[in-house]
N, C-alpha and C positions, 0 to 999 in steps of 0.2 A: 282374509280372516285366518287362513291356515298358518300364515307366518306368525300371527299374534298368539295362536295356540302353542306354537313351538318356542315362543320367546323364553319361557322359563328354562327350557333345555339349553338354549343358547347362553342364557345367563349363567347357568350351572357350569357349562363348559368354560366360559370366560373366567369364572371364579376358580375352577380347578387349575387352569393354566396359570393364573396369577399366583396361586398357592405354590405350584411347582417352581415357578420363576423365583418367588420369594425364598423358597427353601434353598435353591441353588445360590442365590445371593448371600443368604445367611451363612452358608458353608464357606463361601469365599471370605466373608467378613471374619468368621471364626479363624480361618487360616491366617488372615492378616494380623489378627490379634496375637496368634502364636508366634508370628515373625517379628513382632514389635520390638522386643528387646535386642535380639541378635542381628536382625536384618531389616532395619526400618525402611530403607529404600525399596526393598522388595515388598514390604507391607503396603507402602504407598501405591506401588504398581498394582498390587492385588485389589486394593480398595478402588482405584481408578477403574479397573476392569469390572468391578461389581456395581459401581455407582449408577450406570445407565439402566441396570436391571431392577432397581428398587422401585416398586409401584409408587405412584404419586401419593397415594393415601397412606402409605406405611411410614408415618413420621418417626416412630421409635427406632425403626431399622435405619432410616436415613440419619438420624441424630447420632446413633451409635457409630455409624460409618464415619461421620464428620468428626466426632470426638477422637476416634482412633487415628484418623488421618492427621489431625492436628498434633497428636502425641507423636506420631511417626515423623512428622516434619521436624518437631522439636528435637527428637533424638538424632535425626540425621543432619542437624545443624542447618536446616533450610529456613530462611527467615520468612516470617509472616509479612505479607504486604497489605493486609486489610484486617479489620476487626469484625467485619459483618458476620461471617460464618461462626466465629467463636462466640459472639454475643448471642446468636440464635441458639447455639448449643447450650450456653449458660442459662438462657431463659427457659429452655426445655427442662434441663436437669435440675434446676433450682426448684421446679415444681414437681417433677415426676421421678427424679433420681434418688438413689440411696446416698449415704454420706460419702462413699468413695467416688461415686459419679459426680456429685456436686463439687467435691474437692478437685477432681481432675478437670472438670469443665471450667471452673474459675481459675485454676492454675494455667490452663491454656490461654484463657483470655488475658491473664497477666503477661504471659510470654508474648502474645501478639502485640500488646502495648509496649513491652520491652523492646521488641524489634522495630516498632514504629517510632521509638524515641520518646514516648509519652510516659515518663517515669512515675508521675503521681498516679495515673490510672493503673500502671503495672503494679505498683505497691498496693493500691486499693484491692485489686483482684487477688493478689497473693494473700492479703489479709483475709479476704472472704474465703479463699480456699482453705487456709489454716483453720478458720472458724468452723468450716463445714466438717472437718475431720472429727470422727468419733473415736478417740483413743481408748475408750473403755470397751470398744468392740474388738474382739480378737481378730476380726477380718479387716481391721483398719489398715490401709496401705501406708505403713510407716516409712517405707523407702521413698515413696512419693512425697510424704510429708517433710522428710528432712531435705529433699531436693528443693522444695518450696522455700523453706527457711534459708537454704543456701543461696538461692536466687535472690531472695529479698536482701540478704546480707551484701551481695555484690552491688545491688542498686544503691543501698545506703552508703556503701563505700564510695561509689561514684559521686554521691551528693555530699560526701565528707560528714555524714551524720554518724559519727563513730560509736556513740552509745547504742544506737539501734542496730548498727552493724554487729557490734560485739554480742548483743543479746541474741540476734538471729543465728550467729555462728555457734554460740554456746548451745542453743536449742537443737540445731542441726547435729552438732557433735554428740550431744546426749542421746539422741535417737539413733544415730549411726552406731554408737557403742552398744546400745541396747539390742539391736538386731544383728550384731556381729559384722557390720560393715567397717572393719578396722581401718582399712586404707583411707576410706572417706572420712572417718572420724579424725584420723591424723591430719588430713588436709584441712579440716575445719579447725583443728588446733592451731595449725599454721596461720589460718585466717585470723584467729584471735591474737596470735603473736604480732601479726602485721598491723592489726588494728591498734594495739598498744604502741607499737613502734611509731606509727603515724602521729600518735599523740605524745611522743617523746617519753613514754613510760618505759624506759629501757630496762629497769630492773625486772618488771613484769614480763617484758618481751624475752629477756634472757632466761627467766624461770620456765616459761612455756617451751622455749626451744630446747632447753636441757631435758625437759620432760619428754619431748618428742624423741630425742636421742636415746633416752633411757628405755622408752617403750619399744622402740625399734630393736634395741639390743636384747631386751627381756623376751620379746616374742621371736627372736632370731629372724627378723625381717631385714631385707637389704637396707643398708644405710642410705639416707636421702640427704646428701650434702647440699643439694640445691634448695632444700627447705630450711636448713639450719644455718649454714655459714654466711650467706650474703648479708643478712641483717646483723649477725654477730660481728662481722668484719667492720660494717659501717658504724656500729655502736662503739667499737674500740677506737 
């Protein structure tokens, strides 16, 4: 009987210890998020060290860790070998996430299918990620959004679906210019030129390549002959 009287105290102790463990795990996940852009492999190591400490009942914390891990893998150029975790993350954030989280989760599912060689499903989840973005919200992650458009353009290029490729490159370029990512905007311009080149629209190709050269000169940026000259030489 004495043990049962003390049960609430034992339960309180367990809950307090779980809360402390959860707080420690949350700190490591926050640290991993801070490492995501500059040191994705370190972020993965941090998340791996935190994963065993996440209480089984804390689904939101586990899903946040899994989403960050997928993002870190993508940034570190580590190929996905399964879609199971990313689909679990998508299902969670499509219900409980904000627009940026839904965009990120669907983007990672698209990247998983990209690495698995399933282009139709990769495109499907990239489209869902784009649809999840709330561009009217000032907190919208526009950098992620233009990356998604850029990834979609690459897949369309592989399928030789040039009109869709061109559309995705144009949208990626527009967003990149908007947020001051000039180098990436120029890369998307080159993507547009390459798309026209593949369709033998050489006048349009040359026009875009000349624009790239002019922009580099205007902004006093280093010349990028590898972007401009190979296609121009072949056209001539």
